[in-house]
C-alpha positions as CSV (number, residue, x, y, z in Angstrom):
1,M,15.8,66.7,29.6
2,N,14.7,63.6,28.0
3,N,13.3,61.4,31.3
4,A,12.2,58.6,28.9
5,V,12.6,55.1,29.9
6,K,14.5,53.4,27.0
7,Q,12.3,50.4,26.1
8,D,14.2,46.8,25.5
9,N,13.7,45.0,22.4
10,A,12.2,41.7,22.3
11,V,11.2,38.9,20.3
12,A,8.1,37.0,21.3
13,A,7.8,33.3,20.5
14,I,4.0,32.0,20.4
15,R,3.7,27.7,20.0
16,I,1.4,25.2,19.6
17,S,1.5,21.8,19.1
18,S,-1.2,21.0,16.5
19,V,-3.6,22.9,14.2
20,K,-6.6,21.4,16.3
21,Q,-4.8,23.0,19.9
22,G,-4.7,26.3,17.7
23,L,-8.6,25.8,16.9
24,Q,-9.9,24.4,20.0
25,G,-7.5,25.5,22.6
26,D,-4.6,27.7,23.7
27,S,-4.5,29.6,20.2
28,P,-1.5,32.1,18.5
29,E,-4.3,34.7,19.1
30,A,-4.7,34.5,22.9
31,Q,-1.1,33.6,23.8
32,R,0.0,37.0,21.3
33,E,-3.2,39.2,23.5
34,Q,-1.7,38.0,26.1
35,I,2.0,38.8,25.4
36,E,1.1,42.7,24.2
37,R,-0.3,43.3,27.6
38,F,2.5,41.8,29.6
39,A,4.9,44.2,27.1
40,Q,3.2,47.5,27.6
41,S,3.0,47.1,31.1
42,H,6.7,46.0,31.4
43,N,7.9,49.0,28.2
44,I,8.7,46.3,26.3
45,H,8.8,46.3,22.2
46,I,8.4,43.3,20.4
47,K,10.4,43.5,17.2
48,K,9.0,40.2,16.2
49,Y,6.6,37.4,16.8
50,F,7.3,33.5,16.0
51,V,4.6,31.4,15.5
52,F,5.5,27.5,15.8
53,I,2.5,25.0,15.5
54,E,4.5,21.3,16.3
55,S,5.8,19.6,18.8
56,A,8.1,20.7,21.1
57,S,9.3,17.8,23.0
58,R,11.1,17.0,19.8
59,E,15.4,17.2,19.9
60,Q,15.0,19.6,17.3
61,Q,13.4,22.2,19.9
62,P,11.0,24.5,17.0
63,I,11.9,27.7,19.5
64,Q,15.8,27.4,17.6
65,E,14.5,29.6,14.9
66,A,14.0,32.6,17.6
67,I,17.0,31.8,19.2
68,D,19.1,32.3,16.5
69,Y,17.2,35.3,15.3
70,C,18.4,36.7,18.7
71,K,22.0,36.0,18.5
72,N,22.6,38.3,15.7
73,P,23.4,41.7,16.9
74,K,22.0,43.1,13.8
75,N,18.8,42.5,15.6
76,D,19.6,44.3,18.5
77,I,17.4,42.4,20.7
78,Q,17.2,42.1,24.7
79,L,14.6,40.2,26.0
80,F,12.9,37.2,24.7
81,V,9.5,36.8,25.7
82,I,6.9,33.6,25.9
83,K,3.6,32.8,27.8
84,S,5.0,29.9,30.1
85,I,8.3,27.4,30.3
86,D,5.6,24.6,28.3
87,R,5.2,27.2,25.8
88,F,9.3,27.7,25.3
89,T,10.0,23.8,25.6
90,R,8.8,20.3,26.7
91,G,11.8,18.4,26.3
92,G,12.9,18.6,30.1
93,S,15.5,20.5,32.4
94,Y,18.2,19.4,30.0
95,L,16.5,20.5,26.6
96,Y,15.5,23.9,28.7
97,D,18.7,24.7,30.3
98,H,20.6,24.0,27.0
99,L,18.1,26.8,25.5
100,K,18.4,29.1,27.7
101,M,22.2,29.2,28.0
102,Q,22.9,30.1,24.1
103,L,20.2,33.1,24.8
104,T,22.5,34.3,28.1
105,K,25.5,33.9,25.8
106,Y,24.7,36.4,23.6
107,G,23.1,38.6,26.3
108,V,19.4,38.0,25.7
109,K,17.2,37.2,29.0
110,L,14.1,35.2,28.8
111,V,11.0,36.1,30.3
112,D,7.5,34.5,30.8
113,I,4.3,36.3,31.6
114,Y,3.7,34.7,34.8
115,G,7.1,35.4,36.2
116,V,8.5,32.0,36.9
117,I,11.9,33.3,35.1
118,G,13.3,35.8,37.3
119,T,16.0,38.2,35.1
120,Q,18.2,39.0,38.7
121,E,21.2,37.6,39.1
122,V,23.3,37.1,42.4
123,N,26.8,36.7,42.5
124,T,28.1,35.4,46.0
125,L,31.3,37.0,45.9
126,E,30.7,40.1,45.3
127,H,31.6,41.2,49.0
128,L,35.0,40.5,47.9
129,D,34.3,41.9,44.1
130,I,35.2,38.4,42.8
131,S,33.3,36.9,40.3
132,Y,33.0,33.4,38.5
133,N,31.0,31.2,36.0
134,W,30.1,29.5,39.4
135,S,29.6,31.9,41.9
136,V,27.0,33.7,39.5
137,Y,23.5,32.6,39.4
138,S,19.6,33.2,39.2
139,P,17.4,32.0,42.2
140,T,15.0,31.0,40.2
141,K,16.4,28.5,39.2
142,K,15.3,25.5,40.8
143,A,11.6,26.6,40.1
144,E,12.7,26.8,36.1
145,I,13.8,23.1,36.6
146,L,11.1,22.2,37.7
147,E,8.4,23.9,35.7
148,A,10.6,22.3,33.1
149,E,10.3,19.4,34.0
150,R,6.7,19.4,34.9
151,A,6.2,20.2,31.5
152,K,7.5,16.9,30.1
153,D,5.7,15.2,32.6
154,E,2.7,16.6,31.6
155,M,3.6,16.2,27.6
156,R,4.1,12.4,29.1
157,D,0.7,11.6,30.8
158,I,-1.2,13.2,27.9
159,M,0.7,11.1,25.4
160,T,-0.2,7.9,27.3
161,R,-3.6,9.0,28.0
162,M,-4.0,9.8,24.1
163,I,-1.7,6.8,22.5
164,G,-2.6,4.5,25.0
165,A,-6.4,4.6,24.0
166,E,-5.9,5.1,20.4
167,I,-3.7,1.5,20.7
168,R,-6.6,-0.2,22.5
169,Y,-9.2,0.8,19.7
170,V,-7.1,0.4,17.0
171,R,-6.6,-3.6,18.6
172,M,-10.5,-3.9,19.1
173,G,-11.0,-3.1,15.2
174,Y,-12.0,0.6,15.2
175,R,-9.6,3.1,12.9
176,V,-7.3,6.1,14.3
177,R,-5.9,6.9,11.8
178,Q,-6.2,8.7,8.4
179,A,-8.4,6.8,5.9
180,P,-6.1,4.1,3.4
181,F,-6.7,5.0,0.0
182,G,-9.8,3.3,-0.9
183,Y,-11.6,4.1,2.5
184,V,-13.3,7.3,4.2
185,N,-13.5,7.6,7.9
186,E,-17.1,7.3,9.0
187,K,-18.1,7.5,12.9
188,V,-20.9,5.7,14.1
189,E,-22.0,4.7,17.8
190,T,-20.7,1.2,18.6
191,Q,-20.3,-0.2,22.5
192,H,-17.2,1.7,23.0
193,G,-19.1,5.0,22.1
194,K,-18.9,6.3,19.3
195,R,-15.9,5.2,17.1
196,V,-14.3,5.7,13.9
197,I,-14.9,2.6,11.2
198,L,-13.9,2.6,7.4
199,K,-16.3,2.7,4.4
200,P,-15.3,2.3,0.5
201,H,-14.7,6.0,-1.1
202,P,-17.2,6.2,-3.7
203,E,-14.5,6.0,-6.3
204,E,-11.6,5.0,-5.4
205,A,-13.0,1.4,-4.1
206,H,-14.0,0.9,-7.6
207,W,-10.3,0.8,-8.3
208,I,-9.5,-1.1,-5.6
209,E,-11.7,-3.5,-7.1
210,K,-11.1,-3.6,-10.6
211,M,-7.5,-4.8,-9.4
212,Y,-8.3,-7.7,-7.3
213,E,-11.0,-9.0,-10.2
214,L,-7.9,-8.7,-12.9
215,R,-5.8,-10.2,-10.7
216,I,-7.7,-13.1,-10.3
217,R,-8.8,-13.3,-14.2
218,G,-5.2,-13.8,-14.5
219,T,-5.4,-12.9,-18.6
220,L,-3.4,-10.1,-18.0
221,T,0.1,-9.2,-16.7
222,D,1.1,-7.3,-13.7
223,N,1.6,-4.0,-15.5
224,Q,-1.2,-4.8,-18.3
225,I,-3.2,-4.1,-15.0
226,V,-1.6,-1.0,-14.2
227,E,-2.4,0.0,-17.3
228,E,-6.2,-0.6,-17.1
229,I,-6.4,0.8,-13.7
230,N,-4.8,3.9,-15.5
231,K,-7.1,4.3,-18.3
232,L,-10.1,4.2,-15.9
233,G,-8.4,7.6,-14.6
234,F,-6.4,5.9,-11.3
235,K,-4.9,8.9,-8.9
236,T,-3.3,8.6,-5.8
237,R,-4.5,11.2,-3.5
238,I,-3.8,14.6,-3.0
239,K,-2.1,15.5,-0.1
240,M,-1.1,19.5,1.0
241,R,2.7,19.9,1.5
242,R,2.8,22.5,4.9
243,N,5.6,25.2,6.3
244,S,7.3,22.9,8.6
245,H,7.2,26.4,11.2
246,N,3.6,27.1,10.4
247,R,1.5,23.9,9.7
248,K,-1.4,26.3,9.3
249,Q,0.5,27.6,5.7
250,I,0.8,25.4,2.5
251,V,3.6,25.8,0.3
252,G,2.7,22.7,-2.2
253,Q,1.1,19.4,-2.6
254,I,2.1,15.8,-3.6
255,G,0.2,13.2,-5.0
256,G,-1.8,13.2,-8.3
257,K,0.1,10.1,-9.8
258,K,-0.9,7.3,-11.8
259,L,-0.4,3.8,-10.6
260,D,2.9,2.5,-10.8
261,L,4.3,-1.2,-10.5
262,K,5.0,-1.0,-7.2
263,H,2.1,0.7,-5.8
264,F,-0.4,-1.7,-7.4
265,W,2.1,-4.7,-5.3
266,R,1.4,-3.1,-2.2
267,L,-2.6,-2.3,-2.8
268,I,-3.3,-6.1,-3.5
269,Q,-1.3,-7.2,-0.7
270,N,-2.8,-5.2,2.0
271,P,-5.4,-6.9,4.0
272,I,-7.0,-4.1,4.9
273,Y,-9.2,-4.3,1.9
274,A,-10.3,-7.1,3.2
275,G,-11.6,-5.6,6.2
276,F,-8.3,-7.0,8.3
277,N,-5.6,-4.3,9.8
278,I,-2.3,-5.1,10.9
279,E,1.0,-3.1,12.0
280,S,3.0,-2.3,14.8
281,W,0.5,-1.4,17.2
282,T,-1.0,-4.9,16.9
283,N,1.9,-6.6,17.4
284,Q,2.0,-7.5,13.7
285,Q,-1.3,-9.7,14.5
286,I,-4.1,-9.5,11.8
287,I,-7.4,-7.8,13.1
288,K,-10.7,-8.4,11.7
289,G,-12.1,-4.8,11.3
290,H,-15.8,-3.8,12.5
291,Y,-16.4,-3.1,8.6
292,D,-16.5,-5.1,5.7
293,G,-13.7,-5.2,3.6
294,I,-13.5,-3.9,-0.4
295,V,-13.3,-7.7,-1.3
296,S,-14.0,-10.8,0.5
297,I,-11.6,-13.0,2.0
298,E,-11.9,-15.6,-0.7
299,T,-10.9,-12.8,-3.4
300,F,-7.9,-11.2,-1.4
301,N,-6.4,-15.0,-1.2
302,K,-7.0,-15.7,-5.2
303,A,-5.4,-12.3,-5.8
304,N,-2.3,-12.8,-3.8
305,K,-1.7,-16.6,-5.6
306,G,-1.0,-17.9,-2.3
307,K,2.1,-15.4,-1.6
308,H,-0.1,-13.8,1.3
309,V,-3.0,-16.2,2.7
310,I,-5.9,-15.0,5.5
311,V,-6.5,-18.1,7.1
312,E,-9.2,-18.5,9.7
313,E,-8.1,-20.9,12.6
314,D,-9.9,-21.2,16.3
315,G,-12.1,-18.2,16.2
316,G,-9.3,-16.0,14.4
317,Y,-7.2,-14.8,12.1
318,R,-3.3,-15.3,10.5
319,I,-1.8,-14.7,7.8
320,D,0.9,-17.3,5.8
321,R,2.9,-16.1,3.8
322,N,4.5,-18.2,0.6
323,I,2.2,-21.3,0.9
324,E,2.5,-22.7,-2.6
325,A,4.6,-25.7,-2.4
326,R,8.4,-25.8,-3.1
327,Y,8.2,-27.2,-6.8
328,L,5.7,-25.0,-8.1
329,V,8.7,-22.5,-7.3
330,K,11.7,-23.1,-8.1
331,R,13.1,-21.8,-11.5
332,G,12.8,-23.5,-14.6
333,V,9.3,-25.0,-14.5
334,R,8.2,-22.7,-17.3
335,N,11.1,-24.6,-19.9
336,A,9.0,-24.4,-23.1
337,D,11.8,-27.5,-23.8
338,F,10.2,-29.8,-21.0
339,P,6.7,-27.9,-20.3
340,Y,5.3,-31.4,-18.9
341,K,7.8,-32.0,-15.8
342,R,5.0,-29.4,-13.6
343,Y,1.9,-32.0,-14.5
344,V,3.1,-35.8,-14.7
345,L,5.2,-37.1,-11.7
346,C,7.6,-40.0,-11.7
347,P,6.0,-43.3,-11.0
348,H,8.0,-44.4,-7.9
349,C,8.3,-41.2,-5.8
350,E,5.2,-39.5,-7.2
351,K,7.1,-35.7,-7.6
352,P,7.2,-34.2,-10.6
353,L,9.8,-35.1,-13.1
354,F,13.1,-33.5,-14.0
355,G,13.6,-32.6,-18.0
356,S,17.2,-31.6,-19.1
357,A,19.0,-33.2,-22.1
358,S,22.5,-35.2,-21.9
359,R,25.0,-35.1,-24.0
360,G,26.2,-38.6,-25.5
361,K,30.1,-39.6,-26.6
362,M,29.4,-38.5,-29.8
363,G,28.5,-34.7,-28.7
364,K,24.6,-35.5,-29.5
365,Y,22.8,-34.6,-27.3
366,Y,19.5,-36.8,-25.8
367,P,16.2,-34.7,-24.1
368,A,14.8,-36.9,-21.8
369,Y,12.5,-36.8,-18.5
370,H,13.6,-38.3,-15.8
371,C,13.7,-38.5,-11.7
372,N,17.3,-39.7,-10.8
373,K,17.9,-37.2,-7.7
374,R,15.7,-39.0,-5.1
375,G,18.0,-42.2,-4.8
376,H,16.1,-44.6,-7.7
377,Y,16.5,-43.7,-11.6
378,Y,13.6,-43.3,-13.8
379,R,13.9,-41.9,-17.7
380,V,12.0,-41.4,-20.7
381,A,12.9,-40.4,-24.0
382,K,11.5,-36.6,-25.0
383,K,10.0,-38.1,-27.8
384,D,8.6,-40.9,-26.4
385,F,7.1,-39.4,-23.6
386,N,5.2,-36.7,-26.2
387,D,3.8,-39.7,-27.9
388,D,2.7,-40.9,-25.0
389,I,0.9,-37.4,-24.3
390,Y,-0.3,-37.7,-27.8
391,N,-2.5,-41.5,-27.6
392,F,-3.7,-40.5,-23.9
393,V,-5.1,-36.8,-25.2
394,K,-6.7,-38.6,-28.6
395,G,-8.0,-41.3,-26.4
396,L,-10.6,-38.2,-24.5
397,H,-13.4,-37.0,-24.8
398,I,-16.5,-35.0,-22.3
399,S,-19.3,-35.8,-21.9
400,Q,-22.3,-33.6,-23.5
401,E,-24.0,-32.8,-20.2
402,Y,-20.8,-31.1,-19.4
403,I,-20.5,-29.3,-22.4
404,D,-24.2,-27.6,-21.5
405,E,-23.0,-26.8,-18.1
406,L,-20.0,-25.1,-19.4
407,M,-21.5,-23.2,-21.7
408,N,-24.1,-21.9,-19.3
409,A,-21.4,-20.8,-17.2
410,V,-19.8,-19.1,-19.7
411,V,-22.8,-16.9,-20.9
412,E,-23.0,-15.9,-17.0
413,E,-19.4,-15.6,-16.8
414,W,-19.9,-13.3,-19.8
415,N,-22.9,-11.5,-18.5
416,K,-20.9,-10.3,-15.3
417,R,-18.2,-9.4,-17.6
418,Q,-20.7,-7.2,-19.8
419,I,-22.0,-5.4,-16.2
420,T,-18.2,-4.5,-15.5
421,V,-17.5,-3.3,-18.7
422,T,-20.9,-1.4,-18.8
423,N,-19.8,0.1,-14.9
424,D,-16.4,1.2,-16.0
425,K,-18.2,3.0,-19.3
426,D,-19.9,4.8,-16.7
427,N,-17.5,5.9,-14.7
428,L,-15.6,7.1,-17.7
429,D,-18.4,8.8,-18.6
430,K,-18.6,10.7,-15.7
431,K,-14.9,11.2,-15.4
432,I,-15.3,13.4,-19.1
433,A,-18.3,14.8,-17.5
434,Q,-16.8,16.8,-14.9
435,L,-13.4,17.5,-16.6
436,Q,-15.8,19.1,-19.0
437,M,-17.6,21.0,-16.5
438,E,-13.9,21.8,-15.1
439,A,-13.1,23.5,-18.1
440,R,-16.5,25.6,-18.5
441,L,-15.3,26.8,-15.5
442,T,-11.6,27.5,-16.4
443,A,-13.1,29.5,-19.0
444,D,-15.2,31.5,-17.7
445,K,-12.6,32.5,-14.8
446,I,-10.7,33.3,-18.3
447,K,-13.0,35.9,-19.2
448,M,-12.9,37.9,-15.6
449,L,-8.8,38.2,-16.0
450,S,-7.0,41.2,-16.6
451,S,-3.6,40.1,-16.2
452,E,-2.0,38.3,-18.8
453,T,0.2,35.8,-16.7
454,A,-2.6,34.8,-14.7
455,I,-4.4,34.2,-18.0
456,K,-1.4,32.3,-19.1
457,Y,-1.9,29.7,-16.2
458,M,-5.5,29.7,-16.3
459,E,-5.0,28.5,-20.0
460,A,-2.7,26.1,-19.5
461,D,-5.0,24.9,-16.9
462,L,-7.7,24.7,-19.8
463,V,-5.3,22.8,-22.3
464,E,-3.9,19.9,-19.6
465,V,-7.8,19.4,-19.0
466,E,-8.5,19.3,-22.9
467,N,-6.0,16.7,-23.1
468,K,-7.5,14.5,-20.3
469,I,-10.9,14.8,-22.1
470,K,-9.3,13.6,-25.2
471,E,-7.6,10.5,-23.8
472,L,-10.9,9.6,-21.6
473,T,-13.4,9.6,-25.1
474,K,-10.4,7.5,-26.9
475,E,-10.5,5.1,-23.9
476,T,-14.4,4.7,-23.9
477,Y,-14.1,4.5,-27.8
478,Q,-12.2,1.6,-27.2
479,T,-14.3,0.4,-24.8
480,N,-17.3,0.0,-27.3
481,K,-15.0,-1.2,-30.1
482,E,-14.1,-4.4,-27.9
483,W,-17.5,-5.6,-27.3
484,I,-17.2,-9.1,-28.0
485,D,-19.7,-11.4,-29.4
486,I,-20.8,-14.2,-26.9
487,E,-22.2,-16.0,-29.6
488,A,-18.8,-16.3,-31.4
489,V,-17.5,-16.8,-27.7
490,K,-19.6,-19.4,-27.2
491,S,-18.6,-21.1,-30.9
492,T,-15.3,-21.3,-30.3
493,V,-15.6,-22.8,-26.4
494,K,-17.7,-25.7,-28.0
495,F,-15.3,-26.3,-30.6
496,F,-12.4,-26.4,-28.6
497,L,-14.5,-29.0,-26.2
498,E,-15.5,-31.1,-29.0
499,H,-11.8,-31.1,-30.3
500,L,-9.6,-32.1,-27.3
501,E,-6.5,-32.5,-28.7
502,E,-6.2,-29.1,-30.7
503,L,-6.8,-27.2,-27.3
504,L,-4.4,-29.7,-25.5
505,L,-1.9,-30.6,-28.9
506,E,-2.0,-28.0,-31.1
507,G,-1.7,-24.8,-29.4
508,P,1.4,-22.5,-30.5
509,N,3.0,-22.1,-26.5
510,S,3.8,-25.6,-25.1
511,I,3.8,-24.3,-21.1
512,N,-0.1,-23.5,-22.0
513,R,-0.3,-26.7,-23.9
514,A,0.9,-28.8,-20.7
515,A,-1.6,-26.0,-18.2
516,Y,-4.8,-26.7,-20.4
517,F,-3.3,-30.6,-20.0
518,G,-3.2,-30.5,-16.1
519,L,-6.7,-29.3,-15.8
520,I,-8.2,-32.4,-16.9
521,F,-6.9,-34.8,-13.9
522,N,-8.5,-34.5,-10.2
523,T,-4.6,-35.3,-8.9
524,A,-1.3,-35.0,-11.4
525,P,-0.8,-38.3,-12.7
526,T,2.0,-40.6,-12.7
527,H,3.8,-41.1,-16.4
528,T,2.8,-44.8,-16.1
529,E,-0.7,-44.0,-15.1
530,L,-0.7,-42.0,-18.1
531,V,0.3,-45.0,-20.2
532,S,-1.7,-47.4,-19.0
533,G,-5.2,-44.7,-18.8
534,T,-5.8,-45.1,-14.9
535,P,-5.5,-41.8,-14.4
536,D,-7.6,-39.6,-12.0
537,L,-9.4,-38.1,-13.8
538,A,-11.6,-35.0,-13.9
539,P,-15.3,-35.9,-13.0
540,F,-16.2,-33.7,-16.6
541,V,-13.5,-36.1,-18.8
542,A,-13.3,-39.9,-19.5
543,L,-11.4,-42.3,-21.8
544,K,-12.9,-44.0,-24.6
545,D,-13.8,-47.1,-24.7
546,D,-11.1,-48.3,-27.7
547,F,-8.2,-46.2,-25.6
548,Q,-5.2,-48.8,-26.5
549,V,-2.5,-49.4,-24.1
550,S,1.2,-48.9,-25.8
551,N,4.4,-50.3,-23.7
552,S,7.1,-50.6,-26.4
553,H,9.2,-47.8,-25.5
554,M,9.4,-48.5,-21.5
555,V,12.3,-48.6,-20.1
556,T,13.2,-51.1,-17.0
557,P,16.4,-49.4,-15.4
558,R,18.5,-51.8,-13.1
559,G,16.9,-52.3,-10.0
560,F,14.0,-50.8,-11.0
561,E,10.7,-53.4,-11.5
562,P,8.3,-52.4,-13.9
563,L,4.7,-52.4,-13.2
564,I,1.9,-54.1,-14.3
565,L,-0.3,-52.4,-16.9
566,R,-3.7,-52.6,-17.0
567,M,-6.7,-51.4,-19.6
568,K,-9.0,-49.2,-17.3
569,T,-12.7,-50.7,-17.3
């Protein structure tokens, strides 16, 4: 006769809150060893282990997967073994009771190795041979509830200490999170102990600097800047995707993508690259970090063109947004039919003129610059207005001293850009060298493989690397081909300075001509000042001695007295 006691089948659940805890604290291996000893001493057969590396305080409990396994009658589970209640859940008594009731409904008993959870049940009506749901209870229920609440309180205390300290350090200007793109984290000794600050990434920081430089230069559109940065080898960081139930298990990766326009805008507008942090932990207030930014505050402000500006005040800093004058951002200002309305003002209110074409009785349109929406009336026909611009520009000349200074500035800027081009070429050469090394290593691995499937995948990787090398080599050739002759640049600049009317009057793009025209003034002139020759010119520009005033076309509308025109002396 076999007197052996039948073993109960059990499921064991092991949980840690993070990979770090698993390496330094209550590791899965330690919990498993404790559970195995408990099972041997209580004649329990552990049929399956579940390991969870995530927080047990969330509403979606990680332990639910193991509970669902127990519900299936095919698995024949009688016990659910855990180390302690805080390894089962930290959601408090409510979640603990909810999870345990699921097991009880299917006849599975929850057991912990410390003996807090009792398996005995008491029926208060047992002496009458009657049983109700309310009459059956567990004597250890109160102790279990208290332990579940203690686990929740402990979680709250731990999180309060940890997150509270991190918030304080963030507000002091230190870093507590993963480094953003373009930076790496570095621990340094400070007056607050050993803290983390940001340091420019050896490769990514170069791409960030290039973005700001090209944005400030203003010769490329944002889409063209994105293309240029991608040609330099830009790729987003590669991050590992992990199993939601086992954070040690890598199931894929994300990142490694090229720059797109929206990502470019996010990078340009992020004050972290000027050495500032702004987030919810700072109450959306800008905080100066204990590190230098990749770019200066001035560079950041210029690249953002008034949309995001860092301003220093009263020993602190703030961010102003959209500080450009309203009239500069209204729709229609880049109308090629009326390009000067941004740069010439109404002589009455000194506001930018409007430009439109009114239709006459015969259906003919009469284009004109005007100001008739501010309580007064001023109008100049477009033809007469353009004649005034022409006559004014014909009377300008630039001093030889300024021409010489500008030539020196052009050479200096050319030298800076050549250094940048050289650095870009060096980076491309380094990237090509890295890819060539990767190709050689891949080829060596293929020689050692015997599996046709493995060889197939390795060959595909090798082809991809070779294509990248060809693309970068082509870009290097294009960079060498586009080398600019400084003498040709100087000749072109000098020609336009000595023949200013060809730059301001004969260019193919009327918008650009008007923009160049606006640069010759300290302050935007009124139309009357242009005609009279009395605008506030930039220091390097002057009117010729024989400049003539012409007012034959001046209009004197009702209620508006004409100004007295004077020659500039």
